[in-house]
N, C-alpha and C positions, 0 to 999 in steps of 0.2 A: 477561511477561504474556500474550503471544500464544500460548505453548505450553501454557497451563493449559487443561485440558478440563473441561467441566461434568460432573457425575455423570450416568450413563446414565438413571436414572429421571426426573430433572428434564428432561433433553434430550428424552426420549420424550414427556413430558407436554406440553412446549412445542410439539413437532412435531405432536402430536395436536390441540392447540388451533388451530394454523394450518391443519391439514388440515380440521378441523371447520368452520372459518369458510369455507374454500373450498367445502366440500360443501354446507353449508346456507345460506350467504350469499354468492352468487356476486359476483364483482367487476364484471362487465359491467352497464352500465345497462339493456340490453334484458332480461337475465335477471332483474335485480332488479325491473323493472316487472312481468314475468310472475309472479314469486313473490309480490310484494306484492298485485297485483290478485287472484290466486287466494286468498290468505290473507284478504283483506278480504271477498270474496264468501262464502267459507266461514264467516267469523266472522258475517256477516249471517245465514247459514243457521242457525248455532248459536242465535242469538237468536230465530229463527222456530220452532225445534223445540219448545220448551215449549208455546206456545199451540196449535200444530198437533196435538201429542199430546193435549193436554187436550181440544180440540174433538173429536178422533177418539174418545176414551174416552167423552165425554158423549153423542155420537151413538150409540155402540155400546150404552150403557146405556139410552138412550131407545128405541132400536129394540127392545130386550128388553122394556121396560116396555109399549110399544104392542102388541107381539105377545102378551104375557101378558094385557093388558087385553082384547084381542079374544078370546083363548082363554077368558077368564072369562065372556064373554057366553054361552057354551054352557050354562052352569049355569042361565041364566035360562029356558031352554026345556025343561030336564030336569024330570021329575016331582019334586015337592017340592024343586026346585033342588039335587038331589043327583045326581052322575054316578058311574059305576062307577070302580073303581080302574084298570081297563085304559084307559078313556077318559080319565081324569085324567092317567095317565102319558103317553098319547099327546099330549094337549094341552100338557102341561108340556114334553115333548121337542120338540114343534114350536115352541114359543115360546122354547126354550133357557133355561128357568128351572127352579127346583126348588120354589118356593112362590109363591102369589099370594094377597094379602090386600087387602081394601078397607075403608076406614073411611067410614061414612055416618051422619050425624046423631049423631056422637059415639060410634058403636059400630063396633068393628073386627071384620070378619068374614073368616075364613079360607075362601077360595073354592076354591082348588086346593092340595093339599099332597102333597109327595113324601116321600122318606125323610128322616129327621131327621139332623142332623150333630152330632157330639160337640163341635166347636169353634164358638163363636159367630161369625157373620160380621161383618165390619167394615161400618160404615154410610156410605153416600153419599146425602146429601139434595140432590136436584137442584132443589128449590124455592128454597132460600136457600143458595147456595154462594158463599163469598167468593172474590175473585180469587186470593188466595194459595193457598188450599186447592185451587182449580180447577187452578192451574198445577202444584202439587206432586202432585196425585192420580195422574197417569200414572207418575211415578217411584216412588211408593209401590206401585202395582200391579206394576211391573216388579221391585221388590225383594222382594215378598211370595212366599210359598210357593205351589206349584201346587195343594195340597190344601185351600186356603181357599176361602171363598165371600164374596160381596158382597151386602149388603142395600141395596136401592135404593128410595127414596121419591120420588115425582114427582106432579105434577098430572095428573088423569085427562083424557082427551080424549073418550072415548065414553060415559062415565057422568056425566051432568050432576049427579045427586044425590050423587055421591061427593065426599068431601073430599080424599082422596088415595088413591093405589094404591101398594102395597108389594110388591116381589118380592125373592126370593133367587135369585141366579144363581151358577153355578160360576165360580171365579176363573180357572181354567186357560185356557179359550177366549179370555177377554178378554186375558190376558197374552200368549198366542200371537199373536193378531191385532195387538196393540199392538207386539210385537217386530217382526213383519213390516212393519208400517207405519213403524216407526222406521228399519229398514234401507232401506226404500223412500225415505224422506225423506233419509237420509244419501247414498245413491247419487245421488238427484236433485240434492241440494245440491252434491255434488262435480262432477257433470256440468255443472251451470250455472256453478259457479265456474271450472272449466277452460275452458268455452266463453267466458265473459265475460273471463277472463284472456287467452285467446288473441286475442279481438277487440280488447281494449284494447291488448294487446301489439303486434298488427299495426298498429293505428291510430297509437299513439305511436311505434312504430318507424319508420313512414313519415313522420310529420309532425315528429318531434322527434329521435329517436335517430340516424337516418341523416344528417340535416343536421349534428348535433353531431359525428358521426364524421367527416364531411367537413371540418368546421372543425378538428377535432383532428389529422387527417392533414396538413392544410395547415400547422398550427403545428409538427408534428414535422418535416416536410420542411424548413420554413423554418429551424428550429433547426439541423438537420443541414447545410443548404447554402442560405444566403439567396439565392444566385444561381440556384438550380434553378428553371426555368420551371414545373415541376409544383407548386412550393410556393406559387405565386400563386393566390389564391382569388378567383374571379369572383363577386361578389354575385348571388344568385338573384333579387333584386327583391322578396323577401317584405317585408311591412310590419309584421311582428310582431317579437318579441324576437330570434328567430333571424336575421331579416334585418338587424336593427340590429347584432347581433354580427358578421355577415359584413362589413358596411360598415366597422365599427370595426377589424376585423382587417385588412381591405384597406388602410385608412389607416395602421394601425400598421406593416404591412409596408413600405409606401412610405416612411414616416418613418424606419424603421430602416435601410432600404437607403441613404437619403440620409446618415444618421448614420454608417453603416459606410463609405460611400464617403469621407466627410469624414475619418473616422478613418484610413482607408488613405492618404489624401493627406497627413494630418498625419504618419503614420509614415514615409512616403517623404520628406517634407520634413525630418523630424528626422534621418533617416539621411543625407540629403544634407548637411545642416548639420554633422553630426558629421564628415563626410569633409573638408569645406572649412574647418572651424573652425580647425584647426591651421595650414593655409597662410595663412588670412586674418590670424591673429594675427601670423605672421611678417612678412607684408607691412606690417601696421600698425606693427610694431616698427621696420621699416626706414624707414617714413615718419616716425616720431618721431625717429629718429636723423638723418634728413635735415633735419628742422625745427630740431634742435639746432645743426646746422652752419650753417643759414641765420641763426641768431641772431647769428652772428659777422660777418655781412655788414653793413658800415656804410652801409646804404641806408635812408632814411626810409620809403619805400613798403613795404619788406620788414618793417621794424619795426612799421609800422601793421597789416599783414595777418597777422603772425605769431601774435599772441594768439588770433585767431579760428581759425587753422589748428590751433593746439595744443589748444584746447578741442574742436574737432571730432574730432581724433585721439584725445583722451582718452575722449570719449564712445564712439567706435567701438571702442576697446580694451575698455572696460568692457562694451559690448554684446556683443562677441565672446566675452568671458569668461563672461558670464551666459546666453548664448543656449541652451546645452544644459540648464542648470538651469531656465530659463524654459519650455522645451519639455516637460520632465518634470514639473514642479510648477507651482505658481501663482507669480504675480509676488511679488517681495519687498515687504514692507509699506513704504509710503512714509514718508519722514522729513520732514514739512512744516517749512519755514522761511519767513520773509518773503521773497518774490521780487518784484523790480522787474518789474512786468508789461510796461511799454513795452519794456524791454530784452529780456525773454524773447520778446516778439512779434517784435521786430526780428531776433533770432538765428534764430528758427524760420522767419521769412520768407526769410532769406538761404539757409538750408539747403533750404527748399522751393522755391528758385529763383524766388521772387517778386522783383520789382525795384521801384525807385522811378522808373523811366523809362517813357515811353509805348510803347516798342517791344516790351516783354514784358507779362506779366500784372502789372498794377500792384497794389502793396500800399499800402493807406491805413490808418494807425493813428489812430483817434479817441480813444485813451486818453490822458488828461492825464498829464504827467510826475509821478512821485512816488507813483503808485498801487501799493500792495503787496497781494499775495495770499498766503495760506498754502498752500504746495504743495511737493512734492518737486521740486527744480529739474530733475533729469534726466527724471523721468517727465512733468512738465509740458511739457518741451521735446519729448518724443516725441509727446504728445497734439497739441500745436499743429502739429508738422511733418506728422503724418498727415493732419490736417484740411486744412492749407494745400496739401499736395501733391495730395490728392484734388480740391480746388477748382481748382487750376491744370490738372490733367490733364483735368478735365471741360470747362473753358473751351477748352483747346487742341483738344479733339475736336470742337468745333462747326464745322459746315459750312453756309454759308461762314464764315470766321473772323470773330470779333468782337473788339472791344477789351475785354479782360478786366480785372476789378477784384475784388480781395478786400479787404474792409473789416473791420477789427477794432474792437470796442467793449467797453465795460465798464459795469456798473451794480451797485449794491448793492440786493439784493432781500431785505429782512428780515435773516435771519442767514446769507445766502449771498452770495458774490461770483459774478456771472454774467459770463462772458467770451463775447462774441458774435462769431461769424465769419460774414460774409455774402458771397456771390459773385453774379455776374450770369451764371452758367452756364446750361445748358439745363434744369436740374432733374433730378429722379429719376423713373424710370418707376414704374408701379404695382407691377410685379414686384419691383423693387429696394426699394421702400418696405416691402413685406410682409416681406422678410428682410434688413432693413437692417443689423442688428448681428450676423447669424449668420456665423461663419467660412466662407469659401469659397462663400457663397451671397448675400451682400449687395452684391456689386460691381455698379455700374451700367455698367461697360465690359466688352466682350467679352474683353479680354486681362487683366482685373483678377483678382487672387486673392481679393479680398473679406476681407482680414485687417486693413486699416488701421483701419476704424471699430470692428471687434470689439476690437482691442487698445486703442484709445483709450478705448472705453467701460469696459473692464475696469480700466484705470488710473484713470479718474475715479471709478469705484465703490470702488476701493481707498482713495481719499481720503475716502469717505463722501459723495460727491456723485453727480451723474448727468449723462450726456451725452444730449441730446435734439435731435431735428430740429424746430425751431420752425416752419419753412415750407419749401415747395419748389414749383416750378412753372416755367413758361417764363421768368419774370423772374429765376430764380436760386433758391438754397437758403440757408437760415439755420440754423446749428447753435449751440446754447448749451451752455456748460460751467458747471455749477452746482457750486461748491466752497464748503464751509463756511467762513465768515469766522473770523478769529482769535478774536474774542470768543465766538462760538458754539462753537468747538472747545474752548476752555478751559472754558466752562460745562458742556458735556457731559462733559468729562473729570472735573470736580469734582462732578458730580451724584451723590448717593448712590444706590446700587442698591436695588431693591425698591420 
């Protein structure tokens, strides 16, 4: 399919279309503004042309009528109101007309008369002229032949007793002057359009196009190299849409740099985990073999501690097997079963290095025996261990040291089981609270990776619940794990869709 060529005519036509668009519709915003402004001003000039031409033609005809009316006054002082043919020709030539007639008291009188024409002139009545005929008259004049004449009727100005004055004028001079005026209007319109387009272009280019080009160049450089210092856009301080776009672009670049840094750290972490995963599994396998040999030791203390060791090793092996898949994809969906909550809390407290003795961080369980929650046992264990380990490390970091306590509780809140973990640590800072559940950003300790709370929240949300920080401050922090109760989960599962 890649070797098939289109026919030459079709290819040439398509290429012409692309070339035509480039020639007559430029791609740059500046050039488009210039072309559009010029076109709009020229279009406005097109709408001005008809009334301007109509007014010019009316004034030209009125000038001829007034000149003819003044010329006709010479007959009033002539003997018997009759002038010679020579004087009549001179008066008509001076007025630029061929015939002058006046109607007074219902009688029409031919005052001055030139040579007769074979073709009857067309009529223009300036007394009662409709707007449509007034606008179309110049175009009729321009399209008519040069050998025709125009008959004009108008109100008299110098003869009070006259009803109207009528003149016949040659058509060619009117057509010639109308053409000259038309070209003058066209050149003036084009000049004004070009000047207006240039002014608008320069103004918009300074206030709009250049700032947009600056933003565009910053975006292109940032896309090519996010770490390039030239890709950073310093907001200009404008308070219009351009200024807002600059501020939002600056914020977006900052957020993307943080996200790219987090992604790079995740990639490095995944690569490191991939390298140590094989050795870690071998070490855990050796530990499992050692635990199997310990099972043969007839010591009651060994028999008592061995089940916990085996469970911890099993969890570690499963975690090592799934760590790569977890880094590449999402967590596996949970498989909720009834879990003994006091037992799960005790196992998590032991792995989180909480004790029941005053010399360490004390763990107090206020959950009554027999309380069951619906959860995936392994994932619930990871959630509780992350929260308890964070609480212990926060308490141990207090200077001067204090007696640390982590207290676990439970309550039923509607259709949810709420597991409450409270500590008497120093609380979280404002910066840590803003990015509490963001990977690599929500740690409250300088040496923390910020993954524990993010992983715990993701696991809780996989159960259809939510992990929230209920309180924090100098007196300590309180986290709540909201898990759907067994009845609520079954009701949602059986609820019809739609």
